[in-house]
MIMARKOL-961667 format. One record per residue (C-alpha): x, y, z; residue number from 1; residue in three letters. Coordinates in pm, 1 decimal. Layout:
<r px="X" py="Y" pz="Z" resi="NUM" resn="Ala"/>
...
***
This chain:
<r px="2861.7" py="-2639.9" pz="-10001.1" resi="1" resn="Unk"/>
<r px="2978.2" py="-2565.0" pz="-9642.3" resi="2" resn="Unk"/>
<r px="2765.7" py="-2347.3" pz="-9428.5" resi="3" resn="Unk"/>
<r px="2947.2" py="-2104.2" pz="-9200.7" resi="4" resn="Unk"/>
<r px="2645.0" py="-2056.2" pz="-8979.9" resi="5" resn="Unk"/>
<r px="2612.7" py="-2393.7" pz="-8813.0" resi="6" resn="Unk"/>
<r px="2415.9" py="-2260.7" pz="-8514.4" resi="7" resn="Unk"/>
<r px="2706.7" py="-2319.2" pz="-8282.2" resi="8" resn="Unk"/>
<r px="2884.4" py="-1983.3" pz="-8345.1" resi="9" resn="Unk"/>
<r px="2726.0" py="-1800.3" pz="-8050.6" resi="10" resn="Unk"/>
<r px="2803.6" py="-2091.1" pz="-7816.4" resi="11" resn="Unk"/>
<r px="3169.7" py="-2114.6" pz="-7923.0" resi="12" resn="Unk"/>
<r px="3209.1" py="-1731.6" pz="-7874.7" resi="13" resn="Unk"/>
<r px="3073.2" py="-1762.0" pz="-7517.4" resi="14" resn="Unk"/>
<r px="3306.4" py="-2060.8" pz="-7460.1" resi="15" resn="Unk"/>
<r px="3597.4" py="-1853.7" pz="-7589.3" resi="16" resn="Unk"/>
<r px="3513.3" py="-1557.6" pz="-7358.3" resi="17" resn="Unk"/>
<r px="3468.9" py="-1782.9" pz="-7060.4" resi="18" resn="Unk"/>
<r px="3804.9" py="-1949.4" pz="-7138.2" resi="19" resn="Unk"/>
<r px="3971.2" py="-1609.0" pz="-7165.8" resi="20" resn="Unk"/>
<r px="3831.5" py="-1490.3" pz="-6834.9" resi="21" resn="Unk"/>
<r px="3936.9" py="-1812.6" pz="-6663.7" resi="22" resn="Unk"/>
<r px="4282.4" py="-1770.7" pz="-6802.0" resi="23" resn="Unk"/>
<r px="4301.6" py="-1414.4" pz="-6676.8" resi="24" resn="Unk"/>
<r px="4191.4" py="-1509.2" pz="-6327.8" resi="25" resn="Unk"/>
<r px="4427.0" py="-1807.4" pz="-6323.0" resi="26" resn="Unk"/>
<r px="4714.3" py="-1582.7" pz="-6433.1" resi="27" resn="Unk"/>
<r px="4642.8" py="-1321.1" pz="-6163.1" resi="28" resn="Unk"/>
<r px="4622.0" py="-1607.5" pz="-5903.8" resi="29" resn="Unk"/>
<r px="4968.4" py="-1724.7" pz="-6008.0" resi="30" resn="Unk"/>
<r px="5110.9" py="-1369.3" pz="-5979.9" resi="31" resn="Unk"/>
<r px="4949.8" py="-1338.5" pz="-5636.4" resi="32" resn="Unk"/>
<r px="5086.4" py="-1671.0" pz="-5518.2" resi="33" resn="Unk"/>
<r px="5438.7" py="-1573.0" pz="-5634.7" resi="34" resn="Unk"/>
<r px="5434.1" py="-1238.0" pz="-5459.9" resi="35" resn="Unk"/>
<r px="5279.6" py="-1342.0" pz="-5133.4" resi="36" resn="Unk"/>
<r px="5350.9" py="-1708.0" pz="-5087.7" resi="37" resn="Unk"/>
<r px="5652.2" py="-1834.3" pz="-5283.0" resi="38" resn="Unk"/>
<r px="5886.8" py="-1532.0" pz="-5263.8" resi="39" resn="Unk"/>
<r px="5835.7" py="-1476.2" pz="-4890.8" resi="40" resn="Unk"/>
<r px="5903.4" py="-1847.6" pz="-4823.4" resi="41" resn="Unk"/>
<r px="6206.1" py="-1814.7" pz="-5049.5" resi="42" resn="Unk"/>
<r px="6356.6" py="-1559.7" pz="-4815.5" resi="43" resn="Unk"/>
<r px="6387.8" py="-1830.4" pz="-4548.9" resi="44" resn="Unk"/>
<r px="6613.0" py="-2057.7" pz="-4761.0" resi="45" resn="Unk"/>
<r px="6956.0" py="-2115.8" pz="-4603.5" resi="46" resn="Unk"/>
<r px="7161.1" py="-1952.8" pz="-4887.1" resi="47" resn="Unk"/>
<r px="6928.0" py="-1644.6" pz="-4915.3" resi="48" resn="Unk"/>
<r px="6847.2" py="-1576.2" pz="-4549.6" resi="49" resn="Unk"/>
<r px="7189.1" py="-1420.4" pz="-4466.3" resi="50" resn="Unk"/>
<r px="7173.7" py="-1185.1" pz="-4764.8" resi="51" resn="Unk"/>
<r px="6822.0" py="-1078.6" pz="-4673.2" resi="52" resn="Unk"/>
<r px="6928.9" py="-1024.3" pz="-4311.0" resi="53" resn="Unk"/>
<r px="7215.9" py="-801.0" pz="-4420.7" resi="54" resn="Unk"/>
<r px="6990.6" py="-599.9" pz="-4648.6" resi="55" resn="Unk"/>
<r px="6732.7" py="-554.7" pz="-4377.5" resi="56" resn="Unk"/>
<r px="6985.0" py="-460.6" pz="-4107.3" resi="57" resn="Unk"/>
<r px="7148.5" py="-198.3" pz="-4328.3" resi="58" resn="Unk"/>
<r px="6819.2" py="-34.5" pz="-4429.7" resi="59" resn="Unk"/>
<r px="6910.1" py="-69.1" pz="-4792.0" resi="60" resn="Unk"/>
<r px="6631.0" py="-39.2" pz="-5044.2" resi="61" resn="Unk"/>
<r px="6791.0" py="-285.5" pz="-5285.8" resi="62" resn="Unk"/>
<r px="6546.1" py="-239.9" pz="-5565.2" resi="63" resn="Unk"/>
<r px="6594.8" py="137.7" pz="-5565.5" resi="64" resn="Unk"/>
<r px="6977.4" py="128.8" pz="-5545.4" resi="65" resn="Unk"/>
<r px="7016.4" py="-152.1" pz="-5800.4" resi="66" resn="Unk"/>
<r px="6794.0" py="-19.3" pz="-6073.9" resi="67" resn="Unk"/>
<r px="6882.3" py="343.8" pz="-6043.1" resi="68" resn="Unk"/>
<r px="7145.0" py="541.4" pz="-6234.3" resi="69" resn="Unk"/>
<r px="7300.5" py="682.4" pz="-5917.7" resi="70" resn="Unk"/>
<r px="7675.1" py="729.6" pz="-5892.7" resi="71" resn="Unk"/>
<r px="7679.1" py="486.6" pz="-5593.9" resi="72" resn="Unk"/>
<r px="7544.7" py="215.7" pz="-5825.2" resi="73" resn="Unk"/>
<r px="7808.6" py="279.4" pz="-6096.2" resi="74" resn="Unk"/>
<r px="8086.4" py="268.4" pz="-5835.5" resi="75" resn="Unk"/>
<r px="7951.6" py="-50.5" pz="-5685.2" resi="76" resn="Unk"/>
<r px="7936.9" py="-205.7" pz="-6030.4" resi="77" resn="Unk"/>
<r px="8292.3" py="-106.3" pz="-6099.1" resi="78" resn="Unk"/>
<r px="8406.8" py="-271.0" pz="-5771.6" resi="79" resn="Unk"/>
<r px="8213.2" py="-591.6" pz="-5859.6" resi="80" resn="Unk"/>
<r px="8359.9" py="-608.7" pz="-6211.9" resi="81" resn="Unk"/>
<r px="8713.1" py="-547.0" pz="-6076.9" resi="82" resn="Unk"/>
<r px="8673.7" py="-814.9" pz="-5808.0" resi="83" resn="Unk"/>
<r px="8554.7" py="-1063.4" pz="-6076.1" resi="84" resn="Unk"/>
<r px="8844.6" py="-974.9" pz="-6306.7" resi="85" resn="Unk"/>
<r px="9099.1" py="-1012.9" pz="-6015.9" resi="86" resn="Unk"/>
<r px="8937.5" py="-1338.7" pz="-5912.0" resi="87" resn="Unk"/>
<r px="8967.8" py="-1484.4" pz="-6270.0" resi="88" resn="Unk"/>
<r px="9337.5" py="-1369.3" pz="-6297.8" resi="89" resn="Unk"/>
<r px="9439.3" py="-1539.4" pz="-5969.1" resi="90" resn="Unk"/>
***
């Protein structure tokens, strides 16, 4: 009854591949824009600028310290949790 080979199969495969490549390029462009345009601009916002200045002045590698399992990180986490608990009690 219905033919599966309508002559358009090869064309639709090419369109699918083209659409996939365009999606990949667009996704990479969005990642690049976030990393090199949006996030550096975000560092200049009034609420974020003081925090970024303190991090830069103290030579802290915030990514390394936050995501590591160092003892300093555990102690800092304990201080923050206690400060939040004390703030909630008062």
